[in-house]
N, C-alpha and C positions, 0 to 999 in steps of 0.2 A: 692560503691555499695549501692543501695537504701535499706532501712531497710525493712524486710519483714512484710508484713500487718498482722494485727491480725487474729486469725482464724475466719472462717465465721460462722455467727449464724443467725437463723430466716430465713425469705424468702429472697431469692437472686435472683435479676434480672441479666440475661446475655445478652448483646446485641452483635450480630454479623453482618455481611453485608448482607448475603444471606438467603433465607428462607430453601433452601436445606442444607446449612450449619447449621442452626439452628436446623434442624431435627435430623442432624448426631450427633450434640454434645449432645443434650438432653438425648440421650439414654445412654450416659456415665456419665451424672452429677447425675441422679437419684432424688430422692424426695428433696424438699426444694430448687430447682432450677426452674426458669421460664426463658426459652430462647427463645428471639425473635429477629428480624431482622430488621435493619434500611432500607434494600433493596439499598444497595450503598451509595453515597453521599446523606445527607439531604439538603445541601445548597451550594450555590457557588456564584461567581461574577455574576451579572444579565449584560445584554446588556445595555450599557448606555442609549438607548432609553428607557427603563423600569424604568430607576430611577424616583424618585419623581421630579416634577418640580423645586422644590426649591434647589435640589442638581445638576441639569443639569448646572446651571450657576456657580456652585463651582469647586474648584480644583478636585472634585470627578467625575465631569460629563464626563470627556473624557474616562476615563477607569474603572469607578466604583471602582477605588483606589485613594485614596488621596495623591498625589505625594508630596503635601506641607506639610503634617503632617504625617512623618516617613512611608510613602507608607501603610497606613493602608488600608486594603480592606474593602468593603462595601458588606457584605454577605447577600444573601436573601434566605428564604427557597423556595425551589422548590414548585410550586403550587400543583404538585400531590404528594407531601410528607407532606402536612399539616395533612391530616388525619392520616398518619403513626406516626407524631410526637405527634400528640395528643393521640394516643393509647399508645404510649411508656411512655407518662408522666402519663397515668392513671396507668399503670401497675408499673410506679415507685413509686407512691403514696402507693401502697399495699406491697412495698418492703422495707427491712431493709438493703440491701446493694446492690450496683451497680458494676458489672463486666464488663467493655469494653474489649470484646474479638475480636476486629476486627484484621485485618491482621498484620503479624509482619514486616511490612516495613514502609516506610514514609508515604505513603498514608493511610495506616490504621492507623497510629499514628494520622494522621490528621483528619480522620473520627471520630475518638473517641473523640478528642478535640472539634470539632464541636457539637458532641452529647452533651458534658459537657456544652458548650455555650447555647445549645438552651434548654436542659431538666433541667438545674439548679438544680441539685440534693442537698438535705440536708442531704442525708444518706452518710455513708462512700464509697468512690469510689475506685476501685482497677483496674489496667491494668493488663489483663491477655493475653498472646501470646503463641502460640504453632505452629509447623511447620508440624503436622499431626494430623487428627482427628481420634485418636485410644484410646483405653482406658490407654494406656501408655502415649500417649503424653497429653492427657487432665489432668491425674494426676499429671504428672510433671509440667504442667501449673498451677494448683492450689497450689503446693508447691512452686512456683516461681512468686507469684503475685507482681507487683511492682506499682510505680507511673507513670503518664504520663511523657514521655520525650519530654519536649518542644523544646529542640533542634531540633529533628527529625520534629517537627511540623513546626519549622521555616523554616527548610530547604524545606519542601515540600510547604509552603506557598510562600516562595521566588521563587520556581520554578513556581507556578501558575501566581504570580504577574508578574515575568520576561516574561512568556509567553504571558501574556496580553499587556504588554508594547510593546514588540517586534511586535507582530501581529498587533496591533491596531495603530501603528506608521508607518509601513512599507506597510501593505496591501493596504491602501487607495493610495499609489503612484502607486502601480500596477493597481488599479482600473481607474486611471486617464491616464496612459500612455499605458497599455496594454489591459486590458477588465475588465468589472465589473464581481464580483464574485470570483475573485482570491484571494489567501490568501498567507502570507508569515508566516513561522514558525521557530522557533530556530532550530529543528532537521528536519522538513519536507523539509526546503529549502536547506540544506545541503544533504539530500538524493537525491532531485532531481538533484542538481548539480553532484552529482556522476554519475547518470544515463545520464544525458545530456553530461557530459564530456566524458564518455565512447563511446557514439554515435558520438561525434565529432571526435574521434579517429578512428572509423570505417569510417566515411565520408572522413576523411583525409588519409586513409589507401590505399596504392597501391600495388596490389597483385604481387608477383614475381613466375615465372615458373622455376622449377628445376626438374632434373631427378636422379634417382638412379636405382642401379640394386640390385635384390635379386635371389637366386638360392638355389637349393635343393643339398645337399652334403651327399655322401653315404660313410660309413666305410667300411673296409674289411669285417667286420661282417654283413654287409647289414642293419646297422643301419642308419637312416636318420633324418636330422635336416636341418632348413632353416638359412641361414645366409645372411646379407646384405653387400653390398659394404662400407667400411668405409675408406680406403685410396687408392689414386691412384698415383703411383710414388712417395710415401713417403709423399704425402700432404692430407690432410683431405678432404674428399668429403663433398661439402656444403649441409646442410639439412636445413628445415625451419628456425630453430633457428639462421642462418647465414645472414638472411635478416632483414633489418629495415622496419618501417612502410612506407617507401617510395618506397619499392621493391628493394633497392640496397643492394648489397653483402657487408658485413662488414668483416673486417680482423679478423681472428683467433687467438688463442694464439700463434700459430706456423706459422705465415703468413697467407696470403690470401688463403682460401680454394678454391678447386678445384669446379668450377660450370660446371655440365654437362647439356647440352641442349639435345633436343630429337635426333638430329644427332649423336652427340659424343656418348651419352649414348647407342644408339642402334647399332652403330659400335662397340662399346667395347663389348656389350653382345655377338654380333656374333663372335668377335675375341676370347673371353673366352670359346666357346662352345668347349668341349672335352679336354680342358688343364688340365694337373694334377695339383692337389692343395696338400700342405702338411701343417700341423699344425705348426705355428710359435711360440706360446704361450698359456699356459692354466694356468688361475689365478682361485683360490677358496679363498673365503672370507667366514667368518661366518656371519650368519644373525640373527639378534636379533629384535624383535619388541614388544615394550611395549603397553599395553592396553591404550585405552583412559580413560580421567577423567570422572568421573560421570556427568551428564547432568546439565548445567545451562539454564536459559531460553533460551539464545541465541543459544546454541549448540543443545538444543532440537528443536528449531524452524529450524535450519539449517538441522538437520537430518530427521526431518518429511518431510521437502520439497524434499530431496533426495530420502528416501525410500518410504514414503507414498504418494508423491506427493501433500502434503496439503500446503496451505497458513499459513502464520505466525497466522492469526486470527483464523482460523479454529483449528490449533494445541492449541492455547490458551484456546479456548472454550472448547474443550474435555478435556485438562487438568484442567481446572477449575472444570469441572464435578467429575473427578476423585479425585480430592483433597477433594472437598466439601462431597464425600462420603465416605472418609477415606480410598481411595485406593493408594494414593501417598501423598507425602510431599509437602509443598507450592511450587507453580510452577513459583513465580516471585523471581529470585535469581541470583546472579552473583558469588556465592560461589560454590567451588567444594568439601567443606569439607564434611565429613561423620561421624556422631556421632559414639562413641564406640560401641553402640548398633547395628547401621546399619553395620559396618565393621564386626562385629561379625555374624550378620545374613547372609552377603553375603559370606564371608568364609565359614560358615558351609553349606550353600546351594551349593556352587561350590563343596566342598568335597563330599556331598552326591551325587550329579549329575554326576561329572567327575572323582572323584578320589583324593586322598590326593597328588598326584604328580602334579596336576593342581593347586594347592595353595600354594603360596610362604610361607616360614618359618615366615616371619614377615608381619604384615599389610602394605599394599600401603598407603602413604599419599600424597596428592595432594595440590598444593597450587596455587591459582587465579593468573592469570597474573596481573589483576588489584589490587594493594596494598588496596584500598578503598573498595573492595568487601565486603559487610556487609548486603545485602538485605535479610533478613530471615536467614542468617547464616549457611544454611546447603544446598548440592546439591538436586536436584530433585531425588527422589528414592522411591521405594515402601515404604508404610507406615508400621509401626509396628516394633517392635522388633524381629519379626521372619516374613520373607517376604512370601506372598501368591503367588504360581507358578501360571503362565499364565493359564495353564489348570484348576487350581482350581476356577477362576473366571471367565470363559468364558461363562457360562451359565448365569450370573447375569450382564454381561457387554454387551451394544449394540457392534455391529461390530467395530464401531470406537473407541470405549473406549478400546476394547480389543486389537486391534492393537497398540495403543499407550502404553497402560499398558506393554504389551509385550516387546516394544522397550525400554521403561525405565527400566524394570525389568533385561533384557539382559545386558544392558550397565552397570547396576549397580553392577551386578554378574561378570560381565567380568572385571570390574575395580580392582577388588581384585584377580584376577587369575595371574598365571604365564606368563611369556614372551613367545611369539612364538619363536622357534628356528629353524634354518636350515642354509643353505649355498647357496651362490651366485657363479656361474661359468661363466667365460668369455673365450671364445675360439676365437683365431685369426688364420685364415688360408690364405696362399697366392698362387698365381699362375700367371705365366707370358705368355703374349701372344707373338706370333711369331714376332711381332714387337719391343718386349722387354719391353713392358709397365708392370709394377709390380702392381697387382690388391690385395689388403688385404680385405678379408670379415672378419666379426665378428658376433658372436651370443652370448647371454647371457640368463641365465635361473636360476630361483630360486626354490630350493627344500626345502619344509618345512618338517623337521624331527619331530618337536614336535609342534602341533598346540597351546598348551598353551590356552589362552583367546579366540583365534580365534574358539574354540570349542563352544564357546556360542555366541560371537558377533564379528563384524568386522565393524569398522567406515566406512561410505560412504564418497566420496571424490568429489569435484567439479573439473572436469578435463578440461583443456582448450583444445580446438579442435585441436590446432597444437601439443600440447604434446599428445594427445591421438593417432593421425595419427603417431607418431614416437615412440610410446612406444613399446616395446617389449612384447610379450605375456611370462608370467611366464610358463615354461616348462622344463620338465628334459631333460638334454642333455647326449650324450653317453659319457663313459669314455674313454678319449683320452689323449695322451702324445705328447711332442713335436716331430716332424719329422714323426708323423703318416700320411700315404697317404690318400687322399679323392678323390673321383671321383664327379665333378661338371656335374649338369645337369639342364635343364629348367631354365639358367639364362637369365632373362627377364628385360628390361628396363620399368621403370614405371614413368609417369610424375605426378608432383604434383603441386598444387598452395598453397602459403602461405595465411593463413586465417586472417581476422581482430581479433583485441581482442575480446573475448567473451562478450555479453551482460550480465548484471548481471542478476541472478535469486533472487528469494526471499531469498534463502539459501546464495548465495554469497554476497549479499548487507547486509545482517544482519551481516555475518562474517566481512565484510569491515567495518561497523559501529563499531562494537565491537573492532576490531583492532585497530581503530583511537580513540577509547574510546568516541565515540560521542553518547549522549543519555544513556539511562539505558533500562536493558531487557525489563522492562514492558513497554517501548515506542515503541518497533520495530514493532510490530504488528499494532498498530493504526496508526504510521507513515506511514508505506506502505499503509494501507487503505487509510489514507488521501491523499496521492500525487495520488492514482488512483482515488478517487471519485472527486478530483478536476479537473481531465482530464489531469494532468501532465504527466502520465504514463499509458500505457496500457500493458496487456500481450499478447504475442504472444507464444503459447506454454506455457514455463516455464520462457521464457525471459521477462525482462521489457525493454519497448521500449517508449523513450520519445515523447510526442506530440510537435509539433512546437510551440505551445503556451510555452511549457516548455522552449523552446530555448529563446524566449523573456523574459521570467520572469527571467531566470538565467543571461541573459546578462545584464538585467538592474541591478539585484542585484550586479553582479560582478563589474560593472562600478561605481556605486554609493552608494553602500552598502558592499563593499568589506570585510570589517572587520567581518560583521555578517553572511557571508557565508564561511568564512575562517575556514578550518578544524581544524587548531590548536587552534584558538581562541574558537571554540564550544567545543572542548575538555576540554579546561581550565574552561569554565563555570561549567561543570560537576565537576571539582576538587574543584572549589570555593563552590560548593552547599555541597559537602562532608564536607568541612571545616566548613560550617554553622551547618550540621548535628552533627559535633563533637564538636560544641560549641566554636571553635577557632576564629570564625568571626561573628561580630553581623549582623543580616539580614538587618537592616537599613543602616547602614555603606555601605554594598556591593551595595544595590539597589541605593544608592546615587551616588556611583562612576560610576555604569552602566548607570544611567539615565542623571544624570546631570553633570557627569565627575569629575575629579580628578586626582591628580598625574600626571599632565601635560598631561592628555589624555582627549579629548572631549567625551562626552556621547551622548546617542542615541537622546535625545532631540535635541542638537545642530547640530548632523549629518543630522537630517531630515530637520531642519529649514535653513540649509546652503547648500541645494541640489544644487541650481542653476538652470539653464534651462536644462531640459531634452529633447532631439529630439525623440519624440515617434515614428515617421517615420523611424528613423536610428534603433531604438531599435528593431522595428518589421520588419525588412528587413534582409535577408541573401542572399548574392550572390552566386548563384547556378553555373552560367556559364557566359561567357563574353556577356554582354547585357541583361542578364536574372537574375531576383532577385525573391526571394521568399517573399511574404508579409504576415504577420499575420493580418488578417483583422477582422472585426466584426463578420463576417459569416464565418470564417475558413481562412485557408491558400490557396493563389493562386499565381500563377506564373504571372509576368509582365514584359513587355519588356521594357528596358532602352532606352529611347528616345536620340538622339543626340542632342547637344546643339543647333543647327540650326534648330531644328524642329519648323515648324510654330506654332504659338500660338494656343492653343485650340486642338491641336492634341491629339486624345486619344491613350494611349498605348494598344498594344495588351495584352490580359490575357488569362490565362486559368487555369481551377480549377485543384486542387491537389487531386487525388483519396484517400479517408480516408484510404483505406488499405495499401497505399504505405508508408513503414517506412522511416525515414528521410535519413538513409544511402543508400537506395535504389534510391533516386532522386539524380542521378548523372547527369553530364552536359548533356550527351547524352539523357538520359531519359527526362530531362527538355525540350530540343530542339524538342524531339519528340511529347511531349505533346502540345507544342506551335504550331507546324505545324500540329497536327491531331484536333485540335479544330477548328470546324466548326464555322460559324457565330452565334453569340449569339441572333441575331434577323434577322427575314425575313419579307419582305414586302409582304403581301397577295393580297392587292388590296383596292379599295375603297367601302365603304358601301353606296350604291345606296340610302339609305333613309336618310343619313345624309350627305354624301359627305366627310366623314372623312376616313383617311388612316387607315387600320387594319393591324396589325403587330402580328408576333409570336415571343416571347421571351423566354429565359432560365432563371428562376429566382431561388431564393434560395429554394423554395419549389418545384420545377419543372417546366415544360414548360407551359405556358400560351399564351393567346391572349389578345389584349387591342386595343383600338382605340387611335389614336394620335390626341389630341386637340391643335390645333396651338395657339400660343401666339397672342393676339390682336395687330393689327398694330397700329402705331401713328395716322393714319387717323381714325381708328375705335375707337381709345380713344378720339380723339378730337370731334368725333361725339356723343359721350355720354352725356346726359343731365347734365346741372350744377346743382348741390346740394347746398342747402342754410343753414346756421345756423338758428336757431329762430329769431335772432336779424337782419336777412335780409342780412348779409354779405356773400359774395360767399365763397365757400369752395373748396379748390383746388381739381382738379379731381384725383380718384385713380382707380387703376386698378380693374375691377370687380373680385370677388371671382371666383377663377379659377374652373371649373366644373369638377368634378372627373370623369376620364374616366371609361368606363364599362370595365370589365375584366373577363374572365372564363378561369379556369384550363382546360388543355387538358385532355380528357378521357384516361383511361389506353390503349385503341386500338389505339390511336393517337400518332404521334410523331412530334416534331419540324421541322425535314425535309420533312415530307409528308402531314402535315395538310394543307387544302385547304380553299378558302376564304368562300366557302358555309359552311364548317365544323366551321369557326370561327364565322360566323353570327349566326349559331344556338347556340353556347355557349354563345355568348353576349346576346341572346334573354332571357336566364334564368334569373330568374325563369319563367317557362312556366305556364300561366294560364289555368286551365283545365276548369273552371266554378265555380259555387256555388252550396251548398247543400240546402235542403229545408228551412233552416233557413236564407239563403243568406250569409253565411260564404264562403269565397273564398278558394278555393283548388289550390295548386300550385305544380308542379313537379320541382325538382332542385337537384343539386349535391351539396354534402358538403364533410366536412374533413373526414367523415367516411362513405361516399358512398351515392349512390343516394337514394332520399326519397320523400315523399309527405308530405305536410304540410297543415294542416287546423286549423287556430288559433293556439294554443299551442300544438296541437296533431300531432305528426309525425310517419309516418309509412314507413319503409324501402321498397325499390324496389329491386327486383332481380339482376338488371343490369343496366348499363349506358344507354343502347339503350332504356330501359323502360321509361326513362324521357321523350322522344319525341313520343313514340308510346301509352303510356297509355291514355285512354279515361276517360272522366268524368264518364261514367257508371261504368267502371272497378274500378276508384277511390272510387266511392260511395260503391261500392260492398267491397272493402277492408275496408273501415271505418265501415261498417255495421257489422263486425266481432269484438268480444271483443279483446281489445289490449292485446296480449300476450308478456310477457317479457321473453326472452329466449326461444320462443317457437321453434325457428330454432333446427335443429338437432345438438346436440352437436358435435363438432369437436374432432376429435383424439387428445389426447395429443401430444405435440410436443416431450417430453421425460418425462421419469419416472424413478425415483431414489427409490423406495422402502419406508419403513415406517420411519417417522420422530422419532427421538429418544424421543422428548419431547411428542408431541401430538398422537404418535404412528398411525397416519393416514397416507396414501401414498400420497408421495410428487410427483407432476407433474408439467410440465411446460405446460402453455396454451398460446395461442394468444388472447390477450385481446385488448380493445378500445385504450389503449396507448402503444401497443406493447407486446411482451412476457412477461410473469409474472410468478413466482414460487407460487404454493400454496399447503398447506396440507389440503384445505378443511376449515380451520379455519383462518390461517394467510395468506395474500397475500403480495407479494413484487415484484416491477417491476426488470427485470434482468437489472443490471447496463450497462452503455453504452460501458464500457470497456470489457464487456464479451460477448461472443457469445454463442449461444445455443451449438454449437459443442464444445465450450472449456469448457462449464460448467459441473462440477463434482457433485457428491452427497454431498461431503463435503462442497463445496462453496454453494450449494443449502441450506443445514442445517444451515450454518453459516449466511447467508442472512436472513432465517426466524427466527433465533435466535435474530439476531440484531433488527429485525421488532418487536418481541414480547417484547424486553427490552426497545424498545421507547414508547411503549404502543400505544393507539389510537391516532389520530391527534386531537389536541385541536381545537375547532372551537370558533370564536368569539375574542373579545379583550383579552389581556393577562393581567394578574393581578399581582402585585409585592407585595411580602410580605417581611418587614423587621423587623429585630430585633435589638435594640439598646443595646449595651453593653459598657462596661466601657472602656476607654482610657488607652492604654498600656504604659507602662513606657519604655523609651528607653533603660535604663540599665537593664539587666535581673539579677534577684537576685536568689540565691539559697534557698532563704526562701520560705515559701509557698506563693502561689499566690491567691487572694481572688477572688471569683465569682463577677462579675459585678452586681450591684442592678438592679432589673428589671425595665424598663421604662414603665410608664403606657401608656395604649392605648389612653388616652386624649390627650397626647403630640402631637405637630404638626410634620410633617416629617422635618421641618426646624431646628428642635432641636436635631435630630438624629444624631449620629456619626457613622463613619464606625466601622464594627466589629473590636474588638482587642482581642490580646492574654491575656487570664487568665484561671486558671485552678482552679478546686475545690481540687485538691490536690497537695501537696508540690514535687516540682522536685528533 
């Protein structure tokens, strides 16, 4: 255990990450403390293109990491954080002590180290951590100040360097073989693979049809209940669980199940009508259900997705606000542990609200599934040693904050309450048809006799559609004994089709990643956001649907980088990072093995270097049906006919576009053939332009239908007739083809279509821009059609026209009249918002969706953000709109002009870490040249 630091004296500077957090902490610290914020990270690895020219040619140049010198990172201060750093330095000069109070996890420890490296304090430095921003939490933090944990810093830095090496080595392969702008990532690629594999299962799935019977059965006391056919002639009746993904019936435990089709089920139902039934068995079992553990980051995201319909990102943003304002404990944790104070508070509140019988005699203790769970060391719970009830904070929280606080409060209190008790009854009854067929029906029901924790909270579940279809409703059954007679009625046959595996939702993929121990709680929300922003995954309702480009990316990674998208391998990386955080493994040794190899294993560098030839066409092709493949092209996916081997050279295969809203599993062989057959000609010959003699055609292009003229290639005779050109020395120069003339083109108006456009229409379009005349100063005025609609142009002055037809009907006089009026920006009547979502919790201004120049966008009147391409207006929720606006605010205004890179040189880190105090690097003077700078290294102003 580190020695406790001396009691604080004089002026004390406390640095946290966010301004909101600094305001909350300041009111608990009192006089003598100045609280300020770093506003997140102050520096990071730059893009290699931003490195000084001298470093681009060194081993630092490829990654901004010196792979030949212990993988030392080259850090730079963010340009927009220079002012913030200067302000912190100025405050530090007026302080006698520095308290680094960043978050209590690896990332928070790394931010604290970066602050030390940049601020270079000469006063005593203390590390202060807390999991809740309350008077009790801050007081305990001051009593337990410590030194910087450089092992945690090493683990975080290793993660950052690892992700840089992984992404910068593998992503360029995707650019060359699939498409520009793609990226690979240690966790994002594995998450994408999960979504793609599930879609492959759905594509390979073949549905099976089966039938069952259900009827209403009445006792002698006129009590009725519903039961389903479970056995026929002693054999179990097949249900959806008895079929595999190929639609084949699989054997049950007691031999093959009886598969009823429509004909046999209908006949059996008719034969059982009016038949007497008797109870053959009654089973009663006690029912006990324990409460769920308090929230971790992942379970909070899952439950908020199920119950609030929120994305992981929205959940974390709202949780961040609750934490920073002192309502909940730290929200990035994989621990289910509750402090003694929290357990006492939960038990006391449960007793007050529900009674003593709802609280067990001893506190409940929970243990995380992952032994390495340590991030922040406590579960997510209401802050304080005494919990505030939801109704007590409703008036001070926004609607979203209240909903999430209430969820966390209920879960925490319920975790310390008694088990729910009850009983489960199963009744079996049988009857015989006139032909002697024995039919057994069964019914089950659960009766809760003591709700226990369920009085406060019940955990949501991700239910598979197949299971949901066959699940029995919990209901009360009548009291029956064996041989009791029953009357059956309304016995009906019902058909069912088996369902493919359910797609992942945000909740279920977070659960899957956690189950496989891939990534960390704090990475799940940004991982899901990344794979959606990259276009790998879109949302349909709540389901995650992969794009076709994701199929290409995952196929390339599976075939050529299998190790790096292997689930076990990725999980082991997290274990290794935990070992570094615990001080059991050296950062440099681990990175050396990962990148350069060791222990008879090749590293990432060798794997990339020895890739061999990759067939890009094969990677981007998926067979959909016999003779039809899907190609992932530069402009999106399309279907293409497979030409026979004896096809004449130069034969162009038939192609068809794939609708954007068609999910991969919906592109069946039948659908592919339908698209190929329904695709009309992508080119129509309209006729000949009488003025040029050139053929005019209409085509379907990437940006819609258009018309163009066909300019023929010059013949050999025409080339031979060209004049001979000479060099200056008089020697003849070989003839070259003349520069090809660019054909005229024109987009079809909205009122036109490829099938109906005429030659006259085309000639009008090709005549644009239409010259109307000149103004008094001789400046030409034209009417033309542009990307954003029809308009007039005079020099650099453009004026919109009301319709496309006015391009040909507007006269010079009308144009001059338009230009005689002052140019009005936004003079058109404002269109009604496409959607409204109420006030924003930050700006408190109304959030609306408008139709803008570049498509629909969200605005609160202060901040604007375009709706992502993976989200439709219909799918957009208030939470998602708030989330997007918050992201835009966090990024700040777009920087214009050239980027500048600022570096800070620090001392070289020793490869062997010592437990003795590490000295702060001597400051490099500004006069030194960039070539003399070294990558940033580990040093601290305090002893470990």
